[in-house]
C-alpha positions as CSV (number, residue, x, y, z in Angstrom):
1,M,344.9,292.6,64.6
2,A,345.4,295.8,66.0
3,K,343.3,296.9,68.7
4,K,341.7,300.3,68.8
5,K,343.1,302.8,71.1
6,S,340.8,303.9,73.9
7,K,340.9,307.5,75.3
8,K,342.5,307.8,78.6
9,G,339.9,309.4,81.0
10,T,337.1,309.4,78.9
11,S,334.9,311.5,81.2
12,S,332.1,313.8,80.6
13,S,332.9,316.9,79.0
14,T,331.0,318.8,81.6
15,I,333.1,320.8,84.0
16,A,330.3,322.3,86.0
17,L,326.7,322.5,86.5
18,N,324.2,325.2,88.2
19,K,321.7,323.0,89.6
20,R,320.1,326.1,91.5
21,A,319.3,327.7,88.2
22,R,316.5,325.2,87.1
23,F,315.1,325.7,90.4
24,E,315.5,329.4,90.8
25,Y,314.4,330.3,87.5
26,S,312.0,328.9,84.8
27,I,314.2,329.0,81.6
28,E,312.6,329.6,78.2
29,D,315.8,329.6,75.9
30,K,319.4,328.6,76.0
31,Y,322.5,329.8,74.4
32,E,325.9,328.7,74.3
33,A,328.7,331.3,74.8
34,G,332.6,331.1,74.5
35,L,334.5,332.3,77.7
36,S,337.5,334.6,77.4
37,L,339.9,332.8,79.9
38,Q,343.4,333.0,81.0
39,G,345.9,330.4,81.1
40,W,346.0,329.3,84.9
41,E,342.0,329.5,84.7
42,V,342.0,326.7,82.1
43,K,344.4,324.8,83.8
44,A,342.2,325.0,87.1
45,L,339.3,324.1,84.9
46,R,340.8,321.1,83.7
47,L,340.7,319.8,87.6
48,G,337.1,320.9,87.9
49,K,338.0,323.9,90.4
50,V,335.0,326.0,89.5
51,N,331.9,326.9,91.0
52,L,329.1,328.5,89.2
53,A,326.4,328.7,91.8
54,E,326.7,332.3,92.6
55,A,327.4,333.3,89.2
56,Y,325.4,335.8,87.0
57,V,325.5,337.1,83.6
58,Y,324.8,340.8,82.7
59,V,325.1,342.8,79.3
60,R,326.8,346.0,79.2
61,D,328.0,348.2,76.6
62,G,327.3,345.9,73.9
63,Q,329.2,343.1,75.7
64,A,328.1,340.1,77.7
65,Y,330.1,339.4,81.2
66,M,329.8,336.8,83.7
67,S,330.4,337.8,87.3
68,G,330.6,335.8,90.5
69,C,332.1,332.7,89.2
70,T,334.7,331.0,91.5
71,I,337.5,329.6,89.7
72,Q,340.2,328.4,92.2
73,P,343.5,328.6,91.2
74,L,346.3,325.8,91.6
75,N,349.3,326.1,93.5
76,T,351.3,324.7,90.8
77,A,350.1,327.5,88.3
78,S,352.2,330.3,87.2
79,T,354.1,332.2,90.0
80,H,354.4,335.5,88.2
81,V,350.7,335.9,87.4
82,I,348.2,337.1,90.5
83,A,345.4,334.7,90.2
84,D,341.8,336.8,90.8
85,P,339.4,333.9,91.4
86,T,336.3,335.8,91.2
87,R,337.3,338.2,88.2
88,I,334.8,339.3,85.8
89,R,334.9,337.4,82.7
90,K,333.9,338.1,79.1
91,L,331.4,336.1,77.0
92,L,331.8,335.5,73.7
93,L,328.1,336.0,71.4
94,N,327.2,336.8,68.3
95,R,326.0,340.4,67.8
96,R,322.4,339.3,67.1
97,E,322.2,337.1,70.3
98,L,323.6,339.9,72.2
99,D,321.3,342.5,70.9
100,R,318.3,340.1,71.8
101,L,319.4,339.0,75.4
102,A,319.9,342.9,76.1
103,G,316.5,343.8,74.8
104,L,314.6,340.9,76.7
105,V,316.7,341.8,79.8
106,E,316.0,345.5,79.6
107,R,312.4,345.5,78.7
108,Q,310.7,342.4,79.6
109,G,312.5,341.6,83.0
110,Y,314.4,338.5,81.9
111,S,317.4,337.2,83.8
112,I,320.6,335.7,82.0
113,V,321.8,332.6,84.0
114,P,324.8,330.3,83.7
115,M,323.4,326.8,83.6
116,A,326.5,324.6,82.6
117,M,330.1,324.8,81.8
118,Y,331.6,322.3,79.4
119,W,334.4,321.5,76.7
120,K,333.6,321.7,73.0
121,K,336.9,320.2,71.4
122,S,339.4,322.3,73.1
123,F,337.5,325.2,73.7
124,V,335.6,326.0,77.2
125,K,331.6,326.9,76.3
126,L,329.1,328.0,78.8
127,E,325.4,327.3,78.4
128,I,323.5,330.4,79.5
129,G,319.7,330.3,79.9
130,L,317.3,333.1,79.5
131,G,314.4,332.9,82.1
132,K,312.4,334.6,84.7
133,G,312.5,334.2,88.3
134,K,310.0,331.8,89.9
135,K,307.6,332.7,92.7
136,A,307.7,330.7,96.0
137,H,304.4,328.9,94.7
138,D,306.0,327.8,91.9
139,K,308.9,326.1,93.3
140,R,306.9,324.2,95.9
141,D,305.0,322.7,92.6
142,D,308.1,321.8,91.1
143,V,309.1,319.8,94.5
144,K,305.7,318.6,94.7
145,D,305.8,317.0,91.1
146,R,309.5,315.7,91.7
147,E,308.5,313.9,95.0
148,W,305.3,312.3,93.2
149,Q,307.4,311.0,90.3
150,V,309.9,309.3,92.6
151,E,306.8,307.9,94.6
152,K,305.4,306.7,91.4
153,G,308.6,304.8,90.7
154,R,308.5,303.3,93.9
155,V,305.1,302.1,93.4
156,M,305.6,300.7,89.8
157,K,308.7,298.8,90.9
158,H,307.0,297.4,93.9
159,K,304.1,296.3,91.6
160,Q,306.4,294.6,89.2
161,R,307.6,291.9,91.9
């Protein structure tokens, strides 16, 4: 019998996560957006050379753009292309989604935050969250709840012995 071939390097499809986003913002809605990338950026993404921590999304002239995302170029990438690691990248969203995001950001004070970057088949997708900034006391409550969950897990583990 023939064995099934297993994929080499079956790693997660996640390229980068923005862990600070959930701490800084209360996320109410999520969207999936495509990214308009250049060839050298895709090569760098395959090696995970991306940082979403300082990135933000804004809507201008009916289009969504991501700024502040750093993609480090490879030394072996193309030599005839001048690589700008922090260039502004266009997001690909439906008109209905763009109109809704623009309206909520302008009228109700929401922010659009990049949450994660991942592969979907051969395309790079960006998960963006629509949220409001948290106050300092909300952040303290989140830390308190997280510490309580850890302590509760320790107590339950110790009790089972």
